[in-house]
N, C-alpha and C positions, 0 to 999 in steps of 0.2 A: 504494500500500500504506500503510495506516494501522496503526501498531502502538502499543500501550500496554504499558509495562513498569514493573517494580519493580527498583530497583538491586541487591537481594539475590537476585533470581530467577535461578537457573542456566539455565533454559530461555530467559529473556530475553537473557542473555549469548550463548547459542548462536544465537539469532535475529539479534542484532546482527552476529555474525560472518558469518552466512549472507547477510544483506543487504549487508554490506560487500563480501563476495566478489562478489555479483551486481553491485554498483556498479563494481567494478574490472574485471570481465570482460565485461560487456555494453556495447554502444555507449551513449554518453551520450544521455540522453533516452528510453531504453527503458522506464523506469518512474521513479516518484518515491516517496519515503518521507516520510510525515508522522509523525514520532516524537512520541508523547505520553506523559504520565506517569500511572501508576496505582499509587502506593505502597500496599502492603498494610499500612496502618496507619490505623486509625480516627481518629487524632489530626489527620489532614489530609485524609482521604478518607472522605466520608460514606457510601460504599457498603461500607465494611469495618467490621465490628463490633469486631474486636480492636484494642486500643490497645497500643502498645509504647513505654513511657517510655524516653527516651534512645536511641531507634532512629534510625539514619541514614536510614531510608527517606524520611521527609518532608523532611529537610534536603537530601538529594541531589536529590530531585525539584525542590525550590525552586531549588537552585543551578543545576540544568540549565536550568530555565526562564529563569534570569538570565544564562546565557551566550549571547551574540548569534549569531543566524543559524546557518550551517553549522557553526560551531565547537562548537555544542551536541552535534552528532552525534559529533564527535571526543572531546569531553569525556565523553560517555556511554560510549564505548568504553574510555576510560581507567578510569572507575569500574568497569565490568564486569570489566576485567582484574584489578582489585584488590579484588573484592567480598569475598573471604575476609578477615576481620579488618578490614573497612572501618570507620573511625571518623570522627567529625565532623572532627577535625583533619586526617585524610587527605583528606577531601572538600575542605576549604579549601585544603590544600596543592596539590592537583591543579588547583583552580580558579584559583590564583594566576597561572597562565600565560594566563588568558583575561580576567581582570578584577581590578582591585585589591580587596583584601579588604574595605575599608571600603565601597566602592561595591557590592560583591557582597552584603554583609550588609544594606545599606539596601534593595537590590532584593528580597532574600529576605523581608524583613519588610514589604514594601509590600502595599497592598490590590490592586494590579494583579496581583502574583504569586499572591496568594491566589485572586483571581477566575480567573486562568488555570488554576490547579490544579483548581478547582471545575468549570470548563468541560471540562477533560479527563475528569473523572469523569462529568459529565453526558453527554458524547458516548459514553463507554464503556458507560453504562447501556443504551443502545439495542442492545447486543450481548450482553445478559444475562451479564455477567462472572461467572466462577466461579473466577478465579485469573488468573495472568499466564503468558506474554504473551497479549494479546488481539490478534488480527490481523483486519483487514478489507481486502478487495481490491475496489476499485471500489464501496465502500459495502456489501459483503456479508461476513458472517463467514467467515473462512478459517481456516487453520492455519499454524503456524510451521514446518511440515515443508519443508525446503529444496527438494526436487524439485517439490513442489506450487507453491511460490512461483515457481520458474523457469518452470514450465508456464504459470502465470497471466500472467507477463510476455509470453510468446509469443502469447497468445490475444487481444491487444488489437485487435479489429477484423479486417479482412481481411488475413491474414498475407502474401498475395502482393503487397500494396501496399507492404510494407516493403522498402526498398532493402537492408537488412541481414539479410534472412531467411536467406540461405545461411550467413552467419557464425553466426547464432543456432542454426541446425540443427546446424552443425558443433560448436559449443561444447557444446550439450546432449548430442549423441552422445558427445563426449569425456568428459562426466561419467558416461557409462554409462546415460543415460536413453534410453528408446525414444521417439524424436521422431516425431510425426505431425502433419499439418496438415489442417484442415478449412476450406478457403477458402469465401468467399461466392461466389455465382454472379454474378460481375462480370466485366467484360472481361479483367482479368488472369488469371482462371481459365480462360477459354475460348481465350485466345491461347496459342500455343506458348510454353511456359516450362519450362526444365529446371533443376532444382536439382542441384548436384554432390552425389553420394552419398558420405558419409564411409566 
């Protein structure tokens, strides 16, 4: 799942929560998230016309790009949790736990970060963005609707080849989803196999 978000987008915050819940509840390795930036401010995003002087959108996007590895996901969650009334100083305060401010500011002002933000926008262009969040599943435009994302995680290849399929079916049923499988015509689908019914 590739997702592009804007720090002040309420739907982006909800998507982050949905993906975080899927990460917690589903077996490790069930899916991966490639979190990218799409600030809705033309000051740093060439695909957006509107410019917002003194907006935290570009600042937060740059800061997130400068937080290393998996910590960027956690940092994004902290930004989304505080998006109402978010200021530049709050962004820096939250980032303090991940990188010293002087080092963070140098990274945010670097050409490498500018190019990374431009690359995120370039990749988003392929999905004809009309706002945020933008979601792609296996390279195809998707939606941020939670049950859809859960269903997409389940359909990766032949579901009967997954050793965790019974727990995934049970979890989906527990969410109130109607879970069904369409297996490939491969040996696992022709051999006797019974899934426990929730």
